[in-house]
N, C-alpha and C positions, 0 to 999 in steps of 0.2 A: 573449553574442550581439553581433555587430557592429551598430553603429547604422546603420540603413537608413531611408530615408524611408518613412513609413507612408501615402503618398498613392497607392500603386499602385491603379489602377482597372481592373476588367475591363469591357471594352466589350461591350454587347449584340451578338450575332452572332459573337463570337469563338469559334473552335474550341478544343477541349480541347488539341490539339497546339500551337496558337498561344499559349495561356495558359501551358502548361508551358515553352515556349521563352522567354517574356518575364518570367515570375514572378521576383521578387527574393528567393526563398527557396530552400533546398536542394530538389532535385527530389523527395525522399521526402516532405518536408513539404507541398509543393505538391500532390502526388498524394493525400495523406491528406485535405487540405482539399477537393479536387475530389470525391473519393469521398464525403465527408460531405455536401457541398452537393447533389450530383446523385444521391445514394443509389445509387451504382454499386459493384460489386465491383472488385477489382484487375484481373481479366481483362476485365471490361466496359470499364473505363477505357482499356485498351490497344486493344481491338477497336473502340471507338467514338471514337477520337481525332479524327475529322473532324466529330464532332457539334458543332453550334453552340448556344451558350447564348442563351436568351431574356432579356428585360430583367430579369425578376424573379430568375432564376438568377444573372445577372451582378451584380446589386446584392447579393444574398446572399453570393456568393463574395467580392466586394470587401470586405464587412464582415468576413468571416473572415480575409482576408489582412491587413486593417488591425489586427485584434486580435493576430495573430501577430507582425506587424512591430513592434508595441509591446512585445513580449516575453511576452505571455500564453502559458502552456504549451498545447501542442497538446491534451493530455488534457482540459483544462478547456474548450477551444474546441469539441471534438467530444463532450465529456461522457462519455468512456469510456477505459479502459485495460485491456489484457490482463494478467492475472496468473495464473500457474500454469495456463495453458490456459483460463482463464475470462475472459470479457469482462465487466468490472465498470463500473458507473456511478461516475463521480467528479464531484464538484462542488468549488467553492472552500471548502466546509466540511470537506473531508477531504484528507489527504495523497495524493499521486499514488503508487500502488504501484510499487515499483522491483524490477528483476530480482534484485538482491542479497538482497532480503528473502525470496525463495523458499527460500533456505538455511534459514530458520527453520522453514518448513513441512516441508522435507525432514527436518530433525532431529526435529521432533515426530513425524512418521510413523515414523521409524526407531526411536524410543523407545517406541512403542505396541506392546504384544504383539499378535501375530496370532491367537493362540488363547486369549484370556483367558477364564477361567471366570466372570467377573463383568462387570458393566457398566463400561466405561472412560469417563473423562471428561477434558475439556481445558478450561482457562480461558485466554481471550485478554484481556489487559489493554490498554486504550487501542485498541480495535479499529478506529476510524476508519471506512473504507469497508467493513469486514468482510473484507478481502482474506485475511488469514491464517486467521481462524476459518472462513470459508466454504471455503477451499481444503482445510483439514483435514477438515471435515465432508463435503465432496464426495468426497474421496479415501477416507474411512473412514466409510461410512454407518452402521456399528454403534457409533460413538463419540458420546457426548453432548458437545456443545460449548456453552459459555457465553461470551459476549462482552460486555465492559464498556466503557463510555466515559462520560466526564463530560459530553460534548456531546450534547444532544438532536438537533441538526441532523445530526451525524455518524451517530447511531443511525438516523435516518430513511433516510439513504443506505444504511447497512448492511442495514436491513430490506428495502429494495427489492432489493438484490443477493441476499439470502438467498432471497427469494421467487422470484427468477429462476432460481436454480441448485440449490436444494435441494428434494427431492421428499418426499412423505409417507412413502416407504420409509426415509428417513433417521432416525436416532435424534434425539431432541429437540434443537433448536437454540434457545437463549435469548439474547435481547439485554436488557441491563439498564443503566440509567443509574446510574453509580457513580463516586465518586472513589477510584480504585484499588480496594481490597478492601472499602470501607465498607458496601456493600449486600449482602454475601455471607452474613452470619450465620455459621453454623458449618459451612458446606459445605466439602468437601475434594475435591481433584482429583488425577488421576494425573500430569498435566503442566500446567504454567503456562508460557505463552509471552507475550512482550511486545516491542513495538517502541516504546519510550517516547521522549519528547523528550530528546535527548542532546547537542544542539549548544550550545556554551558561549555565554553571553550576549555580544553584541558581535562575534561571529565575522563576518568580512567576507562569508562565503558567504551569510549571511542577506539580504544586499542585492544578490545577484547571481542571474542566471538564473531558473529556475523557482521557486526558494525565495522570491523576492520576492512571489509570488502565493499561496503556500500558507499555511495557518493557522499563525501563529507559535507559538501555544501547543502545537501538535503537533510543532514542530521543536526548540524550545529550552526548557529548564527555567528560563530567565531567571537562571541561576546558573552553577555550574561544570561543567554538563553531566552531573553524576553524581547530582544530588539525587533525580530520579525513580527511577533505578536503585537507589539506597540504600533508598528506600521499598519498592520491590518486593522486594528481597532481605530486608529486615528483616521484612516481613510474610509472606513466602512459607511459612515453617515452619508457621504455623497453618493454611494452606490447602492444603498438599500432603499427600497420603497418604504413609505410610511407604514409602520407596524411590522416591517420585515425583521427577520432574525439573523443574527451573526452567531455561528457555532464554530468553535476552535478546539482542536486537540492540543494538549500540552503535556508537560512532564508530570511525574507522579507527585511532586511537591510544589507545583506552580499554581494550583487552583486559586489560593488566596490572592496571589499577585495579579492573576488574570482578572479575577472579579474586581480587584481594585482598579485596573485599567478601564474596565467597562463602566464602573461607577463614575470615574473621572470623566468619561466620555458621555455621561448623562443618558446612558441606556436604561431601559426599564426591564423589570423581571430578571435581574441578574442572578444567575444560578450556575451550579456545577452538577455534573452527572457522573456516576460511578461506572467503571468498566466491569468486565467479567471477573476481575480480581478484587473488586470492591475498592478500587482506587479512583479518586476523582480525576477523570481522564479528559473530559470535555467540559468547557465552560462556554456560556453564551448569554445572550440577552436580546431584547427587542428594541428596535428604534421607535421613538415616540411616534404615535399615530397623528 
């Protein structure tokens, strides 16, 4: 983000139209902050553009602009982000859900039978905000979903998101504090999904853009970017049912290495899938039946 002065002040009595004209942010970002501060929909913002802000609203909006001009992600400022059609709470305790991760949800749903004669189950490792797990459970109300995270703060966010979007009609949805598989006992699942920390330690992107504000332990393994993926692959055999699938998101250049891990683990049908930018973003395979 280009360095811009963070001293932009919204004057009391300013109209929405005037603020949008003067604001030193991209128009979309300015509109989002205005919608949040004034609790307006997009249509209301357009139709009420001559509305004037009172002193309290102007002060609140100035504070929001200041946070964004200092680089803080929009999602953290307004406290939410849409993922898979669901509006999710996000805080600085969790990663901001991204569109490319929706591929992981798509693949999990594709690999779940529609006419199963038994209860199906999915495990989400490192759930964070609960985005992946809740999207799967919301899409397939007949599937039991278990979501794990080592962070109690992240699980609190995920719990609130689950309460918001999942109804009693849904199959059981469980959140557990766990360091990867450690709290699972002998349970097994039809599908395991994971979006683990995979950025290599020292990568310059960790000090740029939104990543500066996101929880570092959820972004990087503080090693070669593959250590968490290795743990997931190494442990998956014990927690997958026969013929079950392991699906993992990874970095833009890590697909060959992850396929190698899966081949070493003697999984079947090892493959990678491209995201919306045509980058191999998810790799996975099936446990031998």
